[in-house]
One Martini backbone bead per residue (centre of mass of N, CA, C, O) as a GRO file, in nm:
protein
  418
    1MET     BB    1   9.803   9.495   7.897
    2ARG     BB    2   9.856   9.225   7.692
    3ASP     BB    3  10.129   9.093   7.822
    4TYR     BB    4  10.314   8.919   8.078
    5HIS     BB    5  10.563   8.724   8.015
    6ILE     BB    6  10.505   8.467   8.254
    7SER     BB    7  10.357   8.294   8.041
    8LYS     BB    8  10.248   8.095   7.783
    9HIS     BB    9  10.016   8.267   7.839
   10ASN     BB   10   9.867   8.584   7.789
   11SER     BB   11   9.628   8.544   8.011
   12PHE     BB   12   9.455   8.676   8.291
   13TYR     BB   13   9.199   8.521   8.493
   14ALA     BB   14   8.862   8.578   8.623
   15VAL     BB   15   8.632   8.331   8.742
   16GLY     BB   16   8.277   8.363   8.848
   17LEU     BB   17   8.065   8.369   9.148
   18SER     BB   18   7.803   8.547   9.335
   19TYR     BB   19   7.568   8.695   9.542
   20LYS     BB   20   7.483   8.914   9.331
   21LYS     BB   21   7.356   8.678   9.111
   22ALA     BB   22   7.370   8.428   9.310
   23ASP     BB   23   7.212   8.212   9.473
   24ALA     BB   24   7.241   7.964   9.699
   25GLU     BB   25   7.172   7.735   9.505
   26VAL     BB   26   7.377   7.804   9.284
   27ARG     BB   27   7.629   7.817   9.463
   28GLY     BB   28   7.607   7.523   9.555
   29LYS     BB   29   7.670   7.394   9.272
   30PHE     BB   30   7.975   7.555   9.276
   31SER     BB   31   8.097   7.430   9.510
   32LEU     BB   32   8.416   7.377   9.690
   33ASP     BB   33   8.621   7.149   9.800
   34VAL     BB   34   8.930   7.039   9.855
   35PRO     BB   35   8.932   6.795   9.656
   36ALA     BB   36   8.821   6.964   9.416
   37ILE     BB   37   9.053   7.163   9.399
   38ASP     BB   38   9.275   6.954   9.351
   39HIS     BB   39   9.150   6.843   9.091
   40ILE     BB   40   9.161   7.102   8.924
   41LEU     BB   41   9.467   7.142   8.940
   42GLY     BB   42   9.539   6.874   8.803
   43LYS     BB   43   9.386   6.926   8.535
   44ALA     BB   44   9.529   7.190   8.460
   45LYS     BB   45   9.807   7.067   8.426
   46GLU     BB   46   9.731   6.870   8.195
   47ILE     BB   47   9.632   7.130   8.000
   48GLY     BB   48   9.866   7.367   8.058
   49ILE     BB   49   9.820   7.517   8.312
   50ASP     BB   50  10.055   7.753   8.498
   51GLY     BB   51   9.822   7.904   8.682
   52LEU     BB   52   9.628   7.848   8.992
   53LEU     BB   53   9.329   7.968   9.170
   54ALA     BB   54   9.106   7.858   9.436
   55ILE     BB   55   8.777   7.971   9.555
   56SER     BB   56   8.542   7.880   9.834
   57THR     BB   57   8.239   8.009   9.951
   58CYS     BB   58   7.927   8.108  10.051
   59ASN     BB   59   7.958   8.366   9.827
   60ARG     BB   60   8.191   8.213   9.644
   61THR     BB   61   8.335   8.121   9.317
   62GLU     BB   62   8.689   8.103   9.211
   63LEU     BB   63   8.911   8.156   8.927
   64TYR     BB   64   9.270   8.197   8.892
   65GLY     BB   65   9.427   8.230   8.559
   66PHE     BB   66   9.610   8.089   8.299
   67ALA     BB   67   9.493   8.134   7.957
   68GLN     BB   68   9.371   8.127   7.635
   69HIS     BB   69   9.078   8.078   7.766
   70PRO     BB   70   8.818   8.107   7.991
   71TYR     BB   71   8.674   7.834   7.925
   72GLN     BB   72   8.878   7.649   8.060
   73LEU     BB   73   8.794   7.735   8.350
   74ILE     BB   74   8.491   7.686   8.335
   75LYS     BB   75   8.510   7.381   8.273
   76LEU     BB   76   8.659   7.294   8.524
   77LEU     BB   77   8.431   7.379   8.718
   78CYS     BB   78   8.183   7.225   8.590
   79ASP     BB   79   8.312   6.934   8.603
   80GLU     BB   80   8.336   6.952   8.940
   81THR     BB   81   8.031   7.020   8.947
   82HIS     BB   82   7.664   7.061   8.947
   83GLY     BB   83   7.702   7.260   8.722
   84THR     BB   84   7.646   7.438   8.436
   85VAL     BB   85   7.744   7.641   8.189
   86GLU     BB   86   7.474   7.786   8.158
   87GLU     BB   87   7.436   7.860   8.456
   88PHE     BB   88   7.697   8.015   8.486
   89GLN     BB   89   7.656   8.236   8.257
   90GLU     BB   90   7.411   8.381   8.399
   91VAL     BB   91   7.612   8.470   8.674
   92ALA     BB   92   7.878   8.546   8.562
   93TYR     BB   93   8.233   8.636   8.563
   94VAL     BB   94   8.487   8.808   8.355
   95TYR     BB   95   8.832   8.867   8.396
   96LYS     BB   96   9.113   9.065   8.264
   97ASN     BB   97   9.400   9.112   8.385
   98HIS     BB   98   9.370   9.401   8.532
   99ASP     BB   99   9.078   9.329   8.628
  100ALA     BB  100   9.161   9.070   8.782
  101ILE     BB  101   9.342   9.207   8.983
  102SER     BB  102   9.136   9.407   9.100
  103HIS     BB  103   8.938   9.192   9.198
  104MET     BB  104   9.121   9.055   9.408
  105PHE     BB  105   9.153   9.303   9.586
  106LYS     BB  106   8.852   9.344   9.651
  107VAL     BB  107   8.802   9.069   9.776
  108GLY     BB  108   9.052   9.048   9.987
  109THR     BB  109   8.940   9.338  10.138
  110GLY     BB  110   8.604   9.330  10.163
  111LEU     BB  111   8.458   9.508   9.923
  112ASP     BB  112   8.292   9.232   9.805
  113SER     BB  113   8.131   9.165  10.036
  114GLN     BB  114   7.830   9.107  10.173
  115ILE     BB  115   7.990   9.218  10.420
  116LEU     BB  116   8.142   9.483  10.478
  117GLY     BB  117   8.464   9.398  10.594
  118ASP     BB  118   8.491   9.093  10.549
  119PHE     BB  119   8.793   8.893  10.626
  120GLU     BB  120   8.764   8.586  10.563
  121ILE     BB  121   8.874   8.566  10.262
  122ILE     BB  122   9.185   8.578  10.309
  123SER     BB  123   9.211   8.284  10.412
  124GLN     BB  124   9.120   8.159  10.140
  125ILE     BB  125   9.355   8.266   9.974
  126LYS     BB  126   9.577   8.132  10.135
  127GLN     BB  127   9.473   7.841  10.098
  128GLY     BB  128   9.468   7.844   9.790
  129PHE     BB  129   9.773   7.891   9.759
  130TYR     BB  130   9.869   7.643   9.911
  131ARG     BB  131   9.742   7.440   9.711
  132SER     BB  132   9.890   7.538   9.458
  133LYS     BB  133  10.177   7.489   9.563
  134LYS     BB  134  10.144   7.184   9.618
  135GLN     BB  135  10.061   7.148   9.291
  136GLU     BB  136  10.240   7.338   9.116
  137MET     BB  137  10.032   7.624   9.054
  138ALA     BB  138  10.245   7.856   9.156
  139ASN     BB  139  10.347   8.130   9.033
  140PRO     BB  140  10.509   8.426   9.072
  141PHE     BB  141  10.260   8.595   9.017
  142LEU     BB  142  10.066   8.471   9.231
  143GLU     BB  143  10.244   8.518   9.472
  144ARG     BB  144  10.264   8.826   9.451
  145LEU     BB  145   9.961   8.886   9.446
  146CYS     BB  146   9.880   8.758   9.716
  147ASN     BB  147  10.074   8.928   9.889
  148ALA     BB  148   9.947   9.202   9.809
  149VAL     BB  149   9.661   9.144   9.915
  150ILE     BB  150   9.744   9.087  10.207
  151GLN     BB  151   9.872   9.361  10.256
  152ALA     BB  152   9.619   9.533  10.202
  153SER     BB  153   9.443   9.401  10.419
  154LYS     BB  154   9.616   9.478  10.663
  155ARG     BB  155   9.613   9.784  10.622
  156ILE     BB  156   9.305   9.822  10.636
  157LYS     BB  157   9.274   9.707  10.919
  158ASN     BB  158   9.484   9.915  11.058
  159GLU     BB  159   9.393  10.210  10.898
  160THR     BB  160   9.094  10.123  10.939
  161GLU     BB  161   8.721  10.085  11.018
  162ILE     BB  162   8.583   9.858  10.824
  163SER     BB  163   8.578   9.621  11.074
  164SER     BB  164   8.402   9.752  11.264
  165GLY     BB  165   8.217   9.597  11.443
  166ALA     BB  166   7.961   9.352  11.468
  167THR     BB  167   7.993   9.209  11.142
  168SER     BB  168   7.829   8.913  11.043
  169VAL     BB  169   7.675   8.631  10.997
  170ALA     BB  170   7.676   8.555  11.294
  171PHE     BB  171   7.566   8.826  11.398
  172ALA     BB  172   7.312   8.845  11.220
  173SER     BB  173   7.176   8.595  11.347
  174VAL     BB  174   7.163   8.703  11.637
  175LYS     BB  175   7.009   8.961  11.571
  176TYR     BB  176   6.759   8.820  11.468
  177ILE     BB  177   6.690   8.674  11.729
  178LEU     BB  178   6.672   8.926  11.913
  179ASP     BB  179   6.443   9.069  11.729
  180ASN     BB  180   6.233   8.787  11.714
  181VAL     BB  181   6.281   8.690  12.021
  182ASP     BB  182   6.139   8.623  12.307
  183ASP     BB  183   6.284   8.534  12.586
  184ILE     BB  184   6.580   8.413  12.510
  185SER     BB  185   6.701   8.297  12.789
  186ASN     BB  186   6.456   8.052  12.781
  187LYS     BB  187   6.557   7.915  12.530
  188ASN     BB  188   6.603   7.654  12.304
  189ILE     BB  189   6.927   7.591  12.168
  190LEU     BB  190   7.036   7.461  11.845
  191LEU     BB  191   7.357   7.352  11.726
  192PHE     BB  192   7.439   7.255  11.386
  193GLY     BB  193   7.752   7.283  11.363
  194THR     BB  194   8.131   7.358  11.400
  195GLY     BB  195   8.232   7.563  11.230
  196LYS     BB  196   8.311   7.880  11.185
  197ILE     BB  197   8.018   7.989  11.194
  198GLY     BB  198   7.925   7.821  11.437
  199ARG     BB  199   8.128   7.931  11.640
  200ASN     BB  200   8.056   8.235  11.613
  201THR     BB  201   7.760   8.204  11.689
  202CYS     BB  202   7.802   8.088  11.965
  203GLU     BB  203   7.957   8.324  12.083
  204ASN     BB  204   7.733   8.538  12.030
  205LEU     BB  205   7.511   8.401  12.193
  206VAL     BB  206   7.646   8.402  12.468
  207LYS     BB  207   7.701   8.712  12.479
  208HIS     BB  208   7.382   8.823  12.394
  209SER     BB  209   7.156   8.613  12.545
  210ASN     BB  210   7.186   8.484  12.825
  211ASN     BB  211   7.225   8.162  12.751
  212SER     BB  212   7.222   7.809  12.882
  213HIS     BB  213   7.033   7.657  12.642
  214ILE     BB  214   7.286   7.515  12.477
  215THR     BB  215   7.317   7.293  12.198
  216LEU     BB  216   7.551   7.056  12.059
  217ILE     BB  217   7.599   6.934  11.716
  218ASN     BB  218   7.817   6.685  11.566
  219ARG     BB  219   7.951   6.446  11.386
  220THR     BB  220   8.198   6.536  11.554
  221ARG     BB  221   8.210   6.544  11.887
  222GLU     BB  222   8.483   6.675  11.964
  223LYS     BB  223   8.430   6.953  11.839
  224ALA     BB  224   8.193   7.025  12.023
  225GLU     BB  225   8.348   6.993  12.295
  226ASP     BB  226   8.553   7.217  12.258
  227ILE     BB  227   8.339   7.448  12.257
  228ALA     BB  228   8.167   7.378  12.506
  229GLY     BB  229   8.394   7.408  12.718
  230LYS     BB  230   8.427   7.718  12.697
  231PHE     BB  231   8.083   7.762  12.757
  232HIS     BB  232   7.921   7.544  12.909
  233LEU     BB  233   7.788   7.322  12.721
  234THR     BB  234   7.589   7.105  12.545
  235VAL     BB  235   7.631   6.762  12.431
  236LYS     BB  236   7.532   6.575  12.146
  237ASP     BB  237   7.456   6.330  11.947
  238TYR     BB  238   7.383   6.276  11.622
  239GLY     BB  239   7.148   6.068  11.695
  240ASP     BB  240   6.985   6.318  11.860
  241LEU     BB  241   6.871   6.528  11.660
  242GLN     BB  242   6.562   6.486  11.654
  243THR     BB  243   6.509   6.522  11.956
  244GLU     BB  244   6.639   6.813  11.979
  245ILE     BB  245   6.459   6.957  11.775
  246ARG     BB  246   6.189   6.907  11.942
  247LYS     BB  247   6.299   7.093  12.187
  248ALA     BB  248   6.336   7.335  12.016
  249ASP     BB  249   6.318   7.693  11.930
  250ILE     BB  250   6.617   7.697  11.808
  251LEU     BB  251   6.777   7.648  11.482
  252VAL     BB  252   7.123   7.607  11.394
  253VAL     BB  253   7.268   7.574  11.067
  254ALA     BB  254   7.642   7.485  11.014
  255THR     BB  255   7.711   7.300  10.780
  256GLY     BB  256   7.928   7.140  10.512
  257ALA     BB  257   7.729   7.017  10.333
  258GLN     BB  258   7.613   6.926  10.004
  259LEU     BB  259   7.353   6.836  10.153
  260PRO     BB  260   7.080   6.811  10.314
  261THR     BB  261   7.033   6.755  10.684
  262VAL     BB  262   6.744   6.900  10.702
  263SER     BB  263   6.425   6.776  10.725
  264LYS     BB  264   6.092   6.747  10.757
  265ALA     BB  265   6.105   6.468  10.914
  266LEU     BB  266   6.275   6.585  11.167
  267ILE     BB  267   6.021   6.765  11.211
  268TYR     BB  268   5.800   6.835  11.515
  269PRO     BB  269   5.587   7.105  11.538
  270LYS     BB  270   5.424   7.200  11.839
  271LYS     BB  271   5.606   7.449  11.823
  272PRO     BB  272   5.777   7.708  11.769
  273LEU     BB  273   6.027   7.734  11.494
  274LEU     BB  274   6.353   7.853  11.444
  275VAL     BB  275   6.535   7.856  11.129
  276LEU     BB  276   6.889   7.868  11.064
  277ASP     BB  277   7.068   7.890  10.751
  278LEU     BB  278   7.442   7.896  10.724
  279SER     BB  279   7.451   7.742  10.437
  280VAL     BB  280   7.678   7.645  10.160
  281PRO     BB  281   7.485   7.473  10.082
  282LYS     BB  282   7.191   7.400  10.166
  283ASN     BB  283   7.083   7.225  10.486
  284VAL     BB  284   6.778   7.302  10.437
  285SER     BB  285   6.490   7.214  10.338
  286ASP     BB  286   6.236   7.378  10.174
  287ASP     BB  287   5.988   7.201  10.296
  288VAL     BB  288   5.992   7.325  10.585
  289LYS     BB  289   5.802   7.571  10.517
  290GLU     BB  290   5.528   7.396  10.531
  291LEU     BB  291   5.540   7.425  10.823
  292ASP     BB  292   5.351   7.597  11.045
  293ASN     BB  293   5.572   7.654  11.299
  294VAL     BB  294   5.786   7.741  11.078
  295THR     BB  295   6.090   7.938  11.050
  296LEU     BB  296   6.284   8.015  10.754
  297VAL     BB  297   6.631   8.122  10.745
  298HIS     BB  298   6.868   8.257  10.533
  299LEU     BB  299   7.172   8.392  10.488
  300ASP     BB  300   7.083   8.602  10.269
  301GLN     BB  301   6.881   8.748  10.454
  302LEU     BB  302   7.081   8.825  10.681
  303SER     BB  303   7.281   8.998  10.496
  304GLN     BB  304   7.057   9.239  10.475
  305ILE     BB  305   7.139   9.339  10.737
  306THR     BB  306   7.122   9.676  10.823
  307ASP     BB  307   7.327   9.912  10.991
  308GLU     BB  308   7.521  10.142  11.142
  309THR     BB  309   7.779   9.984  11.095
  310LEU     BB  310   7.772   9.984  10.780
  311THR     BB  311   7.753  10.287  10.740
  312LYS     BB  312   8.026  10.345  10.872
  313ARG     BB  313   8.205  10.172  10.686
  314LYS     BB  314   8.163  10.335  10.418
  315GLU     BB  315   8.353  10.575  10.495
  316TYR     BB  316   8.627  10.380  10.441
  317VAL     BB  317   8.648  10.315  10.138
  318PRO     BB  318   8.839  10.532  10.014
  319LYS     BB  319   9.084  10.452  10.190
  320ALA     BB  320   9.098  10.159  10.094
  321GLU     BB  321   9.136  10.225   9.790
  322ALA     BB  322   9.404  10.376   9.824
  323ILE     BB  323   9.564  10.135   9.928
  324ILE     BB  324   9.522   9.953   9.687
  325GLU     BB  325   9.654  10.137   9.474
  326LYS     BB  326   9.936  10.133   9.599
  327VAL     BB  327   9.987   9.824   9.598
  328LYS     BB  328   9.918   9.779   9.298
  329LYS     BB  329  10.136   9.960   9.179
  330ASP     BB  330  10.374   9.791   9.282
  331PHE     BB  331  10.293   9.534   9.134
  332LEU     BB  332  10.293   9.654   8.841
  333LYS     BB  333  10.588   9.732   8.845
  334TRP     BB  334  10.694   9.447   8.874
  335LEU     BB  335  10.556   9.339   8.618
  336GLU     BB  336  10.701   9.517   8.414
  337THR     BB  337  10.979   9.415   8.484
  338ARG     BB  338  10.922   9.121   8.404
  339LYS     BB  339  10.854   9.191   8.108
  340PHE     BB  340  11.154   9.335   8.036
  341ALA     BB  341  11.391   9.161   8.144
  342PRO     BB  342  11.463   8.975   7.898
  343VAL     BB  343  11.552   9.215   7.715
  344ILE     BB  344  11.768   9.341   7.895
  345ASN     BB  345  11.941   9.083   7.919
  346ALA     BB  346  11.989   9.052   7.611
  347LEU     BB  347  12.125   9.324   7.576
  348LYS     BB  348  12.359   9.275   7.768
  349ASP     BB  349  12.473   9.032   7.617
  350LYS     BB  350  12.524   9.177   7.349
  351LEU     BB  351  12.719   9.398   7.462
  352ASN     BB  352  12.926   9.193   7.579
  353THR     BB  353  13.001   9.069   7.311
  354MET     BB  354  13.105   9.327   7.183
  355LYS     BB  355  13.319   9.384   7.394
  356THR     BB  356  13.488   9.127   7.363
  357GLU     BB  357  13.556   9.161   7.064
  358GLU     BB  358  13.689   9.444   7.088
  359ILE     BB  359  13.911   9.372   7.294
  360ASP     BB  360  14.046   9.153   7.128
  361PHE     BB  361  14.115   9.336   6.889
  362GLN     BB  362  14.283   9.555   7.051
  363THR     BB  363  14.496   9.364   7.172
  364LYS     BB  364  14.618   9.286   6.890
  365LYS     BB  365  14.669   9.587   6.780
  366ILE     BB  366  14.765   9.696   7.067
  367GLU     BB  367  15.034   9.777   7.234
  368GLY     BB  368  14.972   9.769   7.574
  369PHE     BB  369  14.688   9.705   7.626
  370ASP     BB  370  14.435   9.792   7.866
  371GLN     BB  371  14.213   9.562   7.952
  372LEU     BB  372  14.106   9.634   8.234
  373GLN     BB  373  14.022   9.927   8.171
  374ALA     BB  374  13.828   9.855   7.940
  375GLU     BB  375  13.635   9.687   8.107
  376ILE     BB  376  13.542   9.902   8.307
  377ILE     BB  377  13.430  10.104   8.099
  378SER     BB  378  13.237   9.917   7.947
  379ASP     BB  379  13.060   9.831   8.188
  380ARG     BB  380  12.960  10.118   8.251
  381ILE     BB  381  12.826  10.169   7.979
  382ILE     BB  382  12.633   9.928   7.980
  383GLN     BB  383  12.487  10.007   8.238
  384LYS     BB  384  12.380  10.282   8.129
  385ILE     BB  385  12.224  10.180   7.884
  386THR     BB  386  12.030   9.979   8.029
  387LYS     BB  387  11.912  10.188   8.222
  388GLN     BB  388  11.790  10.370   8.006
  389PHE     BB  389  11.595  10.157   7.896
  390ALA     BB  390  11.449  10.090   8.159
  391ASN     BB  391  11.339  10.376   8.209
  392HIS     BB  392  11.177  10.391   7.951
  393LEU     BB  393  10.990  10.139   8.015
  394LYS     BB  394  10.874  10.267   8.291
  395SER     BB  395  10.731  10.469   8.148
  396ASN     BB  396  10.405  10.596   8.103
  397GLU     BB  397  10.444  10.723   7.800
  398VAL     BB  398  10.498  10.436   7.700
  399ASP     BB  399  10.493  10.165   7.478
  400THR     BB  400  10.619   9.878   7.576
  401ASP     BB  401  10.574   9.682   7.340
  402ASP     BB  402  10.697   9.857   7.115
  403SER     BB  403  10.975   9.895   7.247
  404LEU     BB  404  11.056   9.598   7.269
  405GLU     BB  405  11.043   9.543   6.967
  406LEU     BB  406  11.256   9.751   6.878
  407ILE     BB  407  11.497   9.649   7.043
  408GLN     BB  408  11.501   9.366   6.918
  409LYS     BB  409  11.546   9.465   6.626
  410VAL     BB  410  11.799   9.646   6.646
  411PHE     BB  411  11.971   9.405   6.819
  412GLN     BB  412  11.897   9.118   6.751
  413LEU     BB  413  11.736   8.951   6.966
  414GLU     BB  414  11.759   8.670   7.190
  415LEU     BB  415  11.531   8.493   7.371
  416HIS     BB  416  11.547   8.327   7.686
  417SER     BB  417  11.389   8.079   7.815
  418LYS     BB  418  11.358   7.937   8.137
   0.00000   0.00000   0.00000
């Protein structure tokens, strides 16, 4: 699959980094918020990249797009983030064409997630595609690919039990608390940050800890009040953060800030304090570890918690992979059709021109020539010839590129770019 013929650039690339080789600190340097993603899309358009999708989660940052060289995409990412090209190349991966397609399927279906079967990523792909479409950076290839990945994700969710059991970062954090803190129902828990992970953690805490001493703080108080209302919890103002930390036995930090929001100076630990940082980039300063009574645990450590749930999930991987292969095969079939459609259309045009010339000639030459009948027969023959060529090009046994070249040469075809 050398050339997709659906972009002015020849190759489709996936470039990125993930939890597999990059720790939280490095991932933090390359994380993208929505304005940064929009900025990358705008810059990509300026340099002539005509299809690009960006995703950034606590576990990965990736760009999928058409380029003459993957370095164009790497530079776009590094120019917009706090990381350097050198740092990126130490932990990065670059996939091309078929491998890039396969990678997106694996990512979007939770098979590449830090916690197997975690389907949070598919909503990131949907949002990423929405942003690309808004910036006019989503070509038909990306649209079809994203829809295929979403379809595979849905089927895996419905047809396997790979996401069964409560396993997620939020659940892992609560499991850690339950395993490591005695008398949990009487402890003061403070949750700082009410994004998606914060909300899920809160829900899991309420469900599993039987604790009513949970306080929520968020920069925007209304968001905290929305969640607190559901679970009858206490909300405090952002200005009360330091006071509330000093009262807490457990502090869960799940803010989406680009820089640490909890520093050593905020904490005055006269009693043991467990701090869980569920944010990327890290939102709790590393120097907090220096405090005697404080235990600091980051998301990456929590994600290593494996239990029987994950072991059970692994049993469903082959079935999930089979679903991916089926959906991917349909996508690649569509792609091949896109690839040879311009040649088949040009061939049809050429044969129609021959038909018109021949019918004109015969009309002048033969008296009483039945033009309508000749048109019907010719059209049917043209239809059969082009179908024969299309079937040949669809065959797995042929080299599509060589065949396309030969057809163009034999019929002296001129391809019209859309």
